[in-house]
N, CA, C, O and the ligand as a Tripos MOL2 file, in Angstrom:
@<TRIPOS>MOLECULE
protein
  257   255    65     0     0
PROTEIN
NO_CHARGES

@<TRIPOS>ATOM
      1 N           1.7860    3.1110   22.4040 N.3       1 MET1
      2 CA          2.6960    2.7220   21.1030 C.3       1 MET1
      3 C           3.3340    3.9880   20.5120 C.2       1 MET1
      4 O           2.7500    5.0700   20.5860 O.2       1 MET1
      5 N           4.4330    3.8620   19.9760 N.am      2 SER2
      6 CA          5.1840    5.0480   19.5140 C.3       2 SER2
      7 C           5.7060    4.6970   17.9240 C.2       2 SER2
      8 O           6.0730    3.6100   17.4780 O.2       2 SER2
      9 N           5.6000    6.0630   17.2100 N.am      3 GLY3
     10 CA          6.0410    5.7830   15.7590 C.3       3 GLY3
     11 C           4.9880    5.2480   14.8990 C.2       3 GLY3
     12 O           3.8200    5.1800   15.2790 O.2       3 GLY3
     13 N           5.3760    4.8720   13.7620 N.am      4 SER4
     14 CA          4.4830    4.4140   12.6770 C.3       4 SER4
     15 C           4.8910    3.0270   12.2830 C.2       4 SER4
     16 O           4.9920    2.7610   11.0850 O.2       4 SER4
     17 N           5.1330    2.1240   13.1970 N.am      5 ALA5
     18 CA          5.7380    0.7370   12.7530 C.3       5 ALA5
     19 C           4.5790   -0.0500   12.1510 C.2       5 ALA5
     20 O           4.2030   -1.1050   12.6610 O.2       5 ALA5
     21 N           4.1320    0.3650   11.2840 N.am      6 ALA6
     22 CA          2.7860   -0.5170   10.8890 C.3       6 ALA6
     23 C           3.2790   -1.7500    9.8550 C.2       6 ALA6
     24 O           2.5220   -2.6390    9.4650 O.2       6 ALA6
     25 N           4.5960   -1.6370    9.5160 N.am      7 ILE7
     26 CA          5.1430   -2.8230    8.7940 C.3       7 ILE7
     27 C           6.3320   -3.3520    9.5170 C.2       7 ILE7
     28 O           7.1760   -2.6530   10.0770 O.2       7 ILE7
     29 N           6.3200   -4.7060    9.4510 N.am      8 GLU8
     30 CA          7.4680   -5.4410   10.0040 C.3       8 GLU8
     31 C           8.5380   -5.5010    9.0730 C.2       8 GLU8
     32 O           8.4240   -5.9950    7.9510 O.2       8 GLU8
     33 N           9.7380   -4.9250    9.6000 N.am      9 LEU9
     34 CA         10.8880   -4.9380    8.6860 C.3       9 LEU9
     35 C          11.7370   -5.9920    9.2240 C.2       9 LEU9
     36 O          11.7210   -6.2390   10.4290 O.2       9 LEU9
     37 N          12.5670   -6.7070    8.3070 N.am     10 PRO10
     38 CA         13.4490   -7.7310    8.5320 C.3      10 PRO10
     39 C          14.7370   -7.0910    9.4250 C.2      10 PRO10
     40 O          15.0350   -5.8980    9.3730 O.2      10 PRO10
     41 N          15.3910   -8.0110   10.1870 N.am     11 PRO11
     42 CA         16.5540   -7.6320   10.9190 C.3      11 PRO11
     43 C          17.6020   -6.9600   10.0160 C.2      11 PRO11
     44 O          17.8940   -7.4590    8.9290 O.2      11 PRO11
     45 N          18.2070   -5.7480   10.4980 N.am     12 VAL12
     46 CA         19.2460   -5.1730    9.7100 C.3      12 VAL12
     47 C          20.3100   -5.8180    9.2980 C.2      12 VAL12
     48 O          20.8660   -5.5450    8.2340 O.2      12 VAL12
     49 N          20.7820   -6.9320   10.2670 N.am     13 GLU13
     50 CA         21.9290   -7.5580    9.8830 C.3      13 GLU13
     51 C          21.7170   -8.6130    8.6620 C.2      13 GLU13
     52 O          22.6530   -9.2140    8.1350 O.2      13 GLU13
     53 N          20.3850   -8.7460    8.2970 N.am     14 THR14
     54 CA         20.3090   -9.7480    7.1620 C.3      14 THR14
     55 C          20.2070   -9.1050    5.8520 C.2      14 THR14
     56 O          20.1930   -9.7630    4.8120 O.2      14 THR14
     57 N          20.1270   -7.7120    5.8910 N.am     15 LEU15
     58 CA         19.8940   -6.8130    4.7190 C.3      15 LEU15
     59 C          21.4150   -6.4810    3.8460 C.2      15 LEU15
     60 O          22.5220   -6.5140    4.3840 O.2      15 LEU15
     61 N          21.2070   -6.2180    2.6500 N.am     16 THR16
     62 CA         22.4610   -5.9180    2.0580 C.3      16 THR16
     63 C          22.5900   -4.3510    2.0290 C.2      16 THR16
     64 O          21.6290   -3.5900    2.1430 O.2      16 THR16
     65 N          23.8800   -3.9710    1.8650 N.am     17 GLU17
     66 CA         24.2000   -2.5290    1.9510 C.3      17 GLU17
     67 C          23.3340   -1.8290    0.9890 C.2      17 GLU17
     68 O          23.1470   -0.6430    1.2600 O.2      17 GLU17
     69 N          22.7550   -2.2860   -0.0840 N.am     18 ARG18
     70 CA         21.9770   -1.4560   -1.0030 C.3      18 ARG18
     71 C          20.6180   -1.2210   -0.2740 C.2      18 ARG18
     72 O          20.0380   -0.1350   -0.2950 O.2      18 ARG18
     73 N          20.1320   -2.3980    0.4110 N.am     19 GLN19
     74 CA         18.7890   -2.0980    1.0780 C.3      19 GLN19
     75 C          18.9690   -1.1970    2.3280 C.2      19 GLN19
     76 O          18.0150   -0.5730    2.7930 O.2      19 GLN19
     77 N          20.1260   -1.1490    2.8230 N.am     20 LEU20
     78 CA         20.2110   -0.1130    3.8050 C.3      20 LEU20
     79 C          20.4240    1.1890    3.4880 C.2      20 LEU20
     80 O          20.2070    2.0890    4.3000 O.2      20 LEU20
     81 N          20.8700    1.4020    2.2700 N.am     21 ARG21
     82 CA         20.7910    2.6400    1.7570 C.3      21 ARG21
     83 C          19.4120    3.1760    0.9640 C.2      21 ARG21
     84 O          19.1790    4.3150    0.5590 O.2      21 ARG21
     85 N          18.6470    2.0720    0.8840 N.am     22 GLY22
     86 CA         17.3410    2.5900    0.3290 C.3      22 GLY22
     87 C          17.2980    2.3450   -1.1250 C.2      22 GLY22
     88 O          16.3080    2.6870   -1.7730 O.2      22 GLY22
     89 N          18.3350    1.7610   -1.6870 N.am     23 ALA23
     90 CA         18.5150    1.4760   -2.9560 C.3      23 ALA23
     91 C          17.5300    0.2870   -3.5900 C.2      23 ALA23
     92 O          16.9930    0.3510   -4.6950 O.2      23 ALA23
     93 N          17.4370   -0.5890   -2.8310 N.am     24 ASP24
     94 CA         16.6880   -1.6300   -3.1060 C.3      24 ASP24
     95 C          15.6220   -1.9110   -1.9420 C.2      24 ASP24
     96 O          15.8510   -1.5920   -0.7760 O.2      24 ASP24
     97 N          14.2630   -2.6260   -2.4160 N.am     25 CYS25
     98 CA         13.2600   -2.7660   -1.4720 C.3      25 CYS25
     99 C          13.8380   -3.5820   -0.3290 C.2      25 CYS25
    100 O          14.6440   -4.4850   -0.5520 O.2      25 CYS25
    101 N          13.4290   -3.2670    0.8950 N.am     26 VAL26
    102 CA         13.9590   -3.9170    2.0680 C.3      26 VAL26
    103 C          13.2380   -5.3390    2.1600 C.2      26 VAL26
    104 O          13.7620   -6.2260    2.8340 O.2      26 VAL26
    105 N          12.1010   -5.5450    1.5200 N.am     27 LEU27
    106 CA         11.3260   -6.7080    1.7760 C.3      27 LEU27
    107 C          11.7700   -7.5810    0.5430 C.2      27 LEU27
    108 O          12.0730   -8.7380    0.8350 O.2      27 LEU27
    109 N          11.8400   -7.3060   -0.4900 N.am     28 CYS28
    110 CA         11.8440   -8.3520   -1.6360 C.3      28 CYS28
    111 C          13.1590   -8.2000   -2.3490 C.2      28 CYS28
    112 O          13.5400   -9.0700   -3.1310 O.2      28 CYS28
    113 N          13.8930   -7.0720   -2.0890 N.am     29 GLY29
    114 CA         15.1280   -6.6890   -2.7820 C.3      29 GLY29
    115 C          15.1310   -6.2810   -4.2980 C.2      29 GLY29
    116 O          16.0990   -6.4040   -5.0470 O.2      29 GLY29
    117 N          13.9210   -5.7870   -4.6290 N.am     30 THR30
    118 CA         13.7960   -5.3700   -5.8120 C.3      30 THR30
    119 C          14.4790   -3.9840   -6.0460 C.2      30 THR30
    120 O          14.3110   -3.1000   -5.2050 O.2      30 THR30
    121 N          15.2530   -3.7580   -7.1690 N.am     31 ARG31
    122 CA         15.9260   -2.4330   -7.2890 C.3      31 ARG31
    123 C          14.7770   -1.3000   -7.3860 C.2      31 ARG31
    124 O          13.7460   -1.4120   -8.0490 O.2      31 ARG31
    125 N          15.1240   -0.2690   -6.6590 N.am     32 LEU32
    126 CA         14.1470    0.9130   -6.6680 C.3      32 LEU32
    127 C          14.5540    2.0810   -7.3660 C.2      32 LEU32
    128 O          15.7490    2.3540   -7.4770 O.2      32 LEU32
    129 N          13.4500    2.9540   -7.9550 N.am     33 SER33
    130 CA         14.0010    4.1190   -8.5150 C.3      33 SER33
    131 C          12.9890    5.1290   -7.8420 C.2      33 SER33
    132 O          12.0050    4.7320   -7.2170 O.2      33 SER33
    133 N          13.3030    6.4770   -8.0150 N.am     34 ASN34
    134 CA         12.5280    7.3500   -7.2900 C.3      34 ASN34
    135 C          11.0340    7.3110   -7.4430 C.2      34 ASN34
    136 O          10.2590    7.7610   -6.5980 O.2      34 ASN34
    137 N          10.6620    6.7210   -8.6200 N.am     35 THR35
    138 CA          9.1170    6.8160   -8.9670 C.3      35 THR35
    139 C           8.6180    5.4560   -8.1950 C.2      35 THR35
    140 O           7.4630    5.3970   -7.7730 O.2      35 THR35
    141 N           9.4170    4.5040   -8.0490 N.am     36 THR36
    142 CA          8.7280    3.3300   -7.3850 C.3      36 THR36
    143 C           8.9860    3.0590   -6.0050 C.2      36 THR36
    144 O           8.5920    1.9940   -5.5300 O.2      36 THR36
    145 N           9.5570    3.8330   -5.3530 N.am     37 ALA37
    146 CA         10.2020    3.6470   -3.9530 C.3      37 ALA37
    147 C           9.2250    4.2990   -3.0210 C.2      37 ALA37
    148 O           8.8490    5.4570   -3.2030 O.2      37 ALA37
    149 N           8.8000    3.5310   -1.9900 N.am     38 VAL38
    150 CA          8.0650    3.9110   -0.9580 C.3      38 VAL38
    151 C           8.7500    4.2230    0.3070 C.2      38 VAL38
    152 O           9.2060    3.2630    0.9280 O.2      38 VAL38
    153 N           8.9170    5.5630    0.8570 N.am     39 ASP39
    154 CA          9.6700    5.8070    1.8510 C.3      39 ASP39
    155 C           8.8760    5.5570    3.1930 C.2      39 ASP39
    156 O           7.7820    6.0510    3.4680 O.2      39 ASP39
    157 N           9.6210    4.7000    3.9820 N.am     40 LEU40
    158 CA          9.0730    4.1830    5.2920 C.3      40 LEU40
    159 C           9.4800    5.1130    6.4280 C.2      40 LEU40
    160 O           9.2010    4.8780    7.6040 O.2      40 LEU40
    161 N          10.1880    6.2320    5.9910 N.am     41 GLY41
    162 CA         10.7440    7.1190    7.1850 C.3      41 GLY41
    163 C          12.0620    6.5620    7.7510 C.2      41 GLY41
    164 O          12.5150    5.4480    7.4870 O.2      41 GLY41
    165 N          12.6560    7.5400    8.6170 N.am     42 THR42
    166 CA         13.9710    7.1570    9.1790 C.3      42 THR42
    167 C          13.9280    6.4650   10.3740 C.2      42 THR42
    168 O          13.1970    6.8650   11.2800 O.2      42 THR42
    169 N          14.6400    5.4430   10.4990 N.am     43 ARG43
    170 CA         14.6520    4.6370   11.7810 C.3      43 ARG43
    171 C          16.1190    4.5610   12.2960 C.2      43 ARG43
    172 O          17.1060    4.4380   11.5700 O.2      43 ARG43
    173 N          16.1220    4.6490   13.6300 N.am     44 THR44
    174 CA         17.5420    4.4900   14.0920 C.3      44 THR44
    175 C          17.6620    3.0770   14.6120 C.2      44 THR44
    176 O          16.9160    2.7190   15.5230 O.2      44 THR44
    177 N          18.5370    2.2630   14.1020 N.am     45 VAL45
    178 CA         18.8140    0.7350   14.4510 C.3      45 VAL45
    179 C          20.2290    0.5900   14.8440 C.2      45 VAL45
    180 O          21.1210    1.3870   14.5520 O.2      45 VAL45
    181 N          20.3590   -0.4820   15.5230 N.am     46 ASP46
    182 CA         21.5130   -0.9290   16.2480 C.3      46 ASP46
    183 C          22.0490   -1.8910   15.2480 C.2      46 ASP46
    184 O          21.5040   -2.9510   14.9400 O.2      46 ASP46
    185 N          23.3450   -1.3550   14.6930 N.am     47 ALA47
    186 CA         24.0730   -2.2440   13.7600 C.3      47 ALA47
    187 C          25.3630   -2.5830   14.3500 C.2      47 ALA47
    188 O          26.1600   -1.6560   14.4940 O.2      47 ALA47
    189 N          25.7130   -3.7940   14.7280 N.am     48 HIS48
    190 CA         26.7430   -4.2370   15.5700 C.3      48 HIS48
    191 C          27.3890   -3.3770   16.6050 C.2      48 HIS48
    192 O          28.5750   -3.0570   16.6860 O.2      48 HIS48
    193 N          26.3470   -3.0480   17.4150 N.am     49 GLY49
    194 CA         26.4750   -2.0830   18.6400 C.3      49 GLY49
    195 C          26.5900   -0.6460   18.4070 C.2      49 GLY49
    196 O          26.9880    0.1440   19.2630 O.2      49 GLY49
    197 N          26.2360   -0.3350   17.2470 N.am     50 THR50
    198 CA         26.4430    1.2220   16.8650 C.3      50 THR50
    199 C          24.9740    1.6650   16.4190 C.2      50 THR50
    200 O          24.3370    1.0070   15.5970 O.2      50 THR50
    201 N          24.5180    2.7440   16.9760 N.am     51 ALA51
    202 CA         23.3110    3.2180   16.4690 C.3      51 ALA51
    203 C          23.5370    4.0310   15.1950 C.2      51 ALA51
    204 O          24.3010    4.9950   15.1490 O.2      51 ALA51
    205 N          22.7490    3.5310   14.0670 N.am     52 VAL52
    206 CA         22.8510    4.1570   12.8350 C.3      52 VAL52
    207 C          21.4680    4.5680   12.2940 C.2      52 VAL52
    208 O          20.4410    3.9400   12.5520 O.2      52 VAL52
    209 N          21.5210    5.6270   11.5530 N.am     53 ASP53
    210 CA         20.0650    5.8650   10.9450 C.3      53 ASP53
    211 C          20.0350    4.9980    9.5720 C.2      53 ASP53
    212 O          20.9760    4.7780    8.8100 O.2      53 ASP53
    213 N          18.6980    4.5740    9.4760 N.am     54 TRP54
    214 CA         18.3550    3.7730    8.2860 C.3      54 TRP54
    215 C          17.1890    4.3330    7.6810 C.2      54 TRP54
    216 O          16.2180    4.7320    8.3240 O.2      54 TRP54
    217 N          17.3120    4.3630    6.2460 N.am     55 PHE55
    218 CA         16.1680    4.7200    5.6040 C.3      55 PHE55
    219 C          15.6610    3.9020    4.6060 C.2      55 PHE55
    220 O          15.8250    4.0090    3.3900 O.2      55 PHE55
    221 N          14.8680    2.8610    5.3900 N.am     56 PRO56
    222 CA         14.3260    1.7570    4.6380 C.3      56 PRO56
    223 C          13.1460    2.4360    3.5760 C.2      56 PRO56
    224 O          12.3570    3.3610    3.7690 O.2      56 PRO56
    225 N          13.3440    1.6930    2.5490 N.am     57 ARG57
    226 CA         12.2030    2.0240    1.2700 C.3      57 ARG57
    227 C          11.8160    0.6220    0.8260 C.2      57 ARG57
    228 O          12.5390   -0.3740    0.8600 O.2      57 ARG57
    229 N          10.6110    0.7010    0.4230 N.am     58 THR58
    230 CA         10.0030   -0.8080   -0.3080 C.3      58 THR58
    231 C           9.5100   -0.3050   -1.8130 C.2      58 THR58
    232 O           9.3270    0.8680   -2.1380 O.2      58 THR58
    233 N           9.3730   -1.2520   -2.4880 N.am     59 CYS59
    234 CA          8.5880   -1.0620   -3.7330 C.3      59 CYS59
    235 C           6.9990   -0.9680   -3.4880 C.2      59 CYS59
    236 O           6.5000   -1.3260   -2.4210 O.2      59 CYS59
    237 N           6.3840   -0.5510   -4.3640 N.am     60 THR60
    238 CA          5.0460   -0.2390   -4.3420 C.3      60 THR60
    239 C           4.2640   -1.5910   -3.9790 C.2      60 THR60
    240 O           3.2580   -1.5190   -3.2720 O.2      60 THR60
    241 N           4.7090   -2.7840   -4.4460 N.am     61 GLY61
    242 CA          4.0870   -3.9490   -4.3160 C.3      61 GLY61
    243 C           4.1690   -4.4460   -2.7300 C.2      61 GLY61
    244 O           3.2960   -5.1260   -2.1910 O.2      61 GLY61
    245 N           5.2860   -4.0130   -2.1380 N.am     62 CYS62
    246 CA          5.3590   -4.4270   -0.7570 C.3      62 CYS62
    247 C           4.8230   -3.3930    0.4420 C.2      62 CYS62
    248 O           4.6450   -3.6740    1.6270 O.2      62 CYS62
    249 N           4.6300   -2.1710   -0.1980 N.am     63 ALA63
    250 CA          4.2140   -1.0590    0.8380 C.3      63 ALA63
    251 C           2.9510   -1.4480    1.4730 C.2      63 ALA63
    252 O           2.0720   -2.0940    0.9040 O.2      63 ALA63
    253 N           2.9060   -1.0290    2.6580 N.am     64 PRO64
    254 CA          1.7920   -1.3700    3.4930 C.3      64 PRO64
    255 C           0.5050   -0.5870    3.0980 C.2      64 PRO64
    256 O          -0.5420   -0.7650    3.7190 O.2      64 PRO64
    257 ZN          9.3910   -5.1460   -2.5860 Zn       65 ZN65
@<TRIPOS>BOND
     1     1     2 1
     2     2     3 1
     3     3     4 2
     4     3     5 am
     5     5     6 1
     6     6     7 1
     7     7     8 2
     8     7     9 am
     9     9    10 1
    10    10    11 1
    11    11    12 2
    12    11    13 am
    13    13    14 1
    14    14    15 1
    15    15    16 2
    16    15    17 am
    17    17    18 1
    18    18    19 1
    19    19    20 2
    20    19    21 am
    21    21    22 1
    22    22    23 1
    23    23    24 2
    24    23    25 am
    25    25    26 1
    26    26    27 1
    27    27    28 2
    28    27    29 am
    29    29    30 1
    30    30    31 1
    31    31    32 2
    32    31    33 am
    33    33    34 1
    34    34    35 1
    35    35    36 2
    36    35    37 am
    37    37    38 1
    38    38    39 1
    39    39    40 2
    40    39    41 am
    41    41    42 1
    42    42    43 1
    43    43    44 2
    44    43    45 am
    45    45    46 1
    46    46    47 1
    47    47    48 2
    48    47    49 am
    49    49    50 1
    50    50    51 1
    51    51    52 2
    52    51    53 am
    53    53    54 1
    54    54    55 1
    55    55    56 2
    56    55    57 am
    57    57    58 1
    58    58    59 1
    59    59    60 2
    60    59    61 am
    61    61    62 1
    62    62    63 1
    63    63    64 2
    64    63    65 am
    65    65    66 1
    66    66    67 1
    67    67    68 2
    68    67    69 am
    69    69    70 1
    70    70    71 1
    71    71    72 2
    72    71    73 am
    73    73    74 1
    74    74    75 1
    75    75    76 2
    76    75    77 am
    77    77    78 1
    78    78    79 1
    79    79    80 2
    80    79    81 am
    81    81    82 1
    82    82    83 1
    83    83    84 2
    84    83    85 am
    85    85    86 1
    86    86    87 1
    87    87    88 2
    88    87    89 am
    89    89    90 1
    90    90    91 1
    91    91    92 2
    92    91    93 am
    93    93    94 1
    94    94    95 1
    95    95    96 2
    96    95    97 am
    97    97    98 1
    98    98    99 1
    99    99   100 2
   100    99   101 am
   101   101   102 1
   102   102   103 1
   103   103   104 2
   104   103   105 am
   105   105   106 1
   106   106   107 1
   107   107   108 2
   108   107   109 am
   109   109   110 1
   110   110   111 1
   111   111   112 2
   112   111   113 am
   113   113   114 1
   114   114   115 1
   115   115   116 2
   116   115   117 am
   117   117   118 1
   118   118   119 1
   119   119   120 2
   120   119   121 am
   121   121   122 1
   122   122   123 1
   123   123   124 2
   124   123   125 am
   125   125   126 1
   126   126   127 1
   127   127   128 2
   128   127   129 am
   129   129   130 1
   130   130   131 1
   131   131   132 2
   132   131   133 am
   133   133   134 1
   134   134   135 1
   135   135   136 2
   136   135   137 am
   137   137   138 1
   138   138   139 1
   139   139   140 2
   140   139   141 am
   141   141   142 1
   142   142   143 1
   143   143   144 2
   144   143   145 am
   145   145   146 1
   146   146   147 1
   147   147   148 2
   148   147   149 am
   149   149   150 1
   150   150   151 1
   151   151   152 2
   152   151   153 am
   153   153   154 1
   154   154   155 1
   155   155   156 2
   156   155   157 am
   157   157   158 1
   158   158   159 1
   159   159   160 2
   160   159   161 am
   161   161   162 1
   162   162   163 1
   163   163   164 2
   164   163   165 am
   165   165   166 1
   166   166   167 1
   167   167   168 2
   168   167   169 am
   169   169   170 1
   170   170   171 1
   171   171   172 2
   172   171   173 am
   173   173   174 1
   174   174   175 1
   175   175   176 2
   176   175   177 am
   177   177   178 1
   178   178   179 1
   179   179   180 2
   180   179   181 am
   181   181   182 1
   182   182   183 1
   183   183   184 2
   184   183   185 am
   185   185   186 1
   186   186   187 1
   187   187   188 2
   188   187   189 am
   189   189   190 1
   190   190   191 1
   191   191   192 2
   192   191   193 am
   193   193   194 1
   194   194   195 1
   195   195   196 2
   196   195   197 am
   197   197   198 1
   198   198   199 1
   199   199   200 2
   200   199   201 am
   201   201   202 1
   202   202   203 1
   203   203   204 2
   204   203   205 am
   205   205   206 1
   206   206   207 1
   207   207   208 2
   208   207   209 am
   209   209   210 1
   210   210   211 1
   211   211   212 2
   212   211   213 am
   213   213   214 1
   214   214   215 1
   215   215   216 2
   216   215   217 am
   217   217   218 1
   218   218   219 1
   219   219   220 2
   220   219   221 am
   221   221   222 1
   222   222   223 1
   223   223   224 2
   224   223   225 am
   225   225   226 1
   226   226   227 1
   227   227   228 2
   228   227   229 am
   229   229   230 1
   230   230   231 1
   231   231   232 2
   232   231   233 am
   233   233   234 1
   234   234   235 1
   235   235   236 2
   236   235   237 am
   237   237   238 1
   238   238   239 1
   239   239   240 2
   240   239   241 am
   241   241   242 1
   242   242   243 1
   243   243   244 2
   244   243   245 am
   245   245   246 1
   246   246   247 1
   247   247   248 2
   248   247   249 am
   249   249   250 1
   250   250   251 1
   251   251   252 2
   252   251   253 am
   253   253   254 1
   254   254   255 1
   255   255   256 2
@<TRIPOS>SUBSTRUCTURE
     1 MET1         2 RESIDUE 1 A MET
     2 SER2         6 RESIDUE 1 A SER
     3 GLY3        10 RESIDUE 1 A GLY
     4 SER4        14 RESIDUE 1 A SER
     5 ALA5        18 RESIDUE 1 A ALA
     6 ALA6        22 RESIDUE 1 A ALA
     7 ILE7        26 RESIDUE 1 A ILE
     8 GLU8        30 RESIDUE 1 A GLU
     9 LEU9        34 RESIDUE 1 A LEU
    10 PRO10       38 RESIDUE 1 A PRO
    11 PRO11       42 RESIDUE 1 A PRO
    12 VAL12       46 RESIDUE 1 A VAL
    13 GLU13       50 RESIDUE 1 A GLU
    14 THR14       54 RESIDUE 1 A THR
    15 LEU15       58 RESIDUE 1 A LEU
    16 THR16       62 RESIDUE 1 A THR
    17 GLU17       66 RESIDUE 1 A GLU
    18 ARG18       70 RESIDUE 1 A ARG
    19 GLN19       74 RESIDUE 1 A GLN
    20 LEU20       78 RESIDUE 1 A LEU
    21 ARG21       82 RESIDUE 1 A ARG
    22 GLY22       86 RESIDUE 1 A GLY
    23 ALA23       90 RESIDUE 1 A ALA
    24 ASP24       94 RESIDUE 1 A ASP
    25 CYS25       98 RESIDUE 1 A CYS
    26 VAL26      102 RESIDUE 1 A VAL
    27 LEU27      106 RESIDUE 1 A LEU
    28 CYS28      110 RESIDUE 1 A CYS
    29 GLY29      114 RESIDUE 1 A GLY
    30 THR30      118 RESIDUE 1 A THR
    31 ARG31      122 RESIDUE 1 A ARG
    32 LEU32      126 RESIDUE 1 A LEU
    33 SER33      130 RESIDUE 1 A SER
    34 ASN34      134 RESIDUE 1 A ASN
    35 THR35      138 RESIDUE 1 A THR
    36 THR36      142 RESIDUE 1 A THR
    37 ALA37      146 RESIDUE 1 A ALA
    38 VAL38      150 RESIDUE 1 A VAL
    39 ASP39      154 RESIDUE 1 A ASP
    40 LEU40      158 RESIDUE 1 A LEU
    41 GLY41      162 RESIDUE 1 A GLY
    42 THR42      166 RESIDUE 1 A THR
    43 ARG43      170 RESIDUE 1 A ARG
    44 THR44      174 RESIDUE 1 A THR
    45 VAL45      178 RESIDUE 1 A VAL
    46 ASP46      182 RESIDUE 1 A ASP
    47 ALA47      186 RESIDUE 1 A ALA
    48 HIS48      190 RESIDUE 1 A HIS
    49 GLY49      194 RESIDUE 1 A GLY
    50 THR50      198 RESIDUE 1 A THR
    51 ALA51      202 RESIDUE 1 A ALA
    52 VAL52      206 RESIDUE 1 A VAL
    53 ASP53      210 RESIDUE 1 A ASP
    54 TRP54      214 RESIDUE 1 A TRP
    55 PHE55      218 RESIDUE 1 A PHE
    56 PRO56      222 RESIDUE 1 A PRO
    57 ARG57      226 RESIDUE 1 A ARG
    58 THR58      230 RESIDUE 1 A THR
    59 CYS59      234 RESIDUE 1 A CYS
    60 THR60      238 RESIDUE 1 A THR
    61 GLY61      242 RESIDUE 1 A GLY
    62 CYS62      246 RESIDUE 1 A CYS
    63 ALA63      250 RESIDUE 1 A ALA
    64 PRO64      254 RESIDUE 1 A PRO
    65 ZN65       257 GROUP 0 **** ****
């Protein structure tokens, strides 16, 4: 096994631009602030055939 994929994230193409930026929780869509966000680490994902860096964050309620 590689990385720390302890949590199953939804497909990138189903997420909003805010979720891709880490502005909203990737799981429930709640608006995040720096005090409530849980950083899941950088991931490289395939978005429409292009590899892009993704910075998924969740709220404390969704955090693993
Ligand atoms: Zn959440």
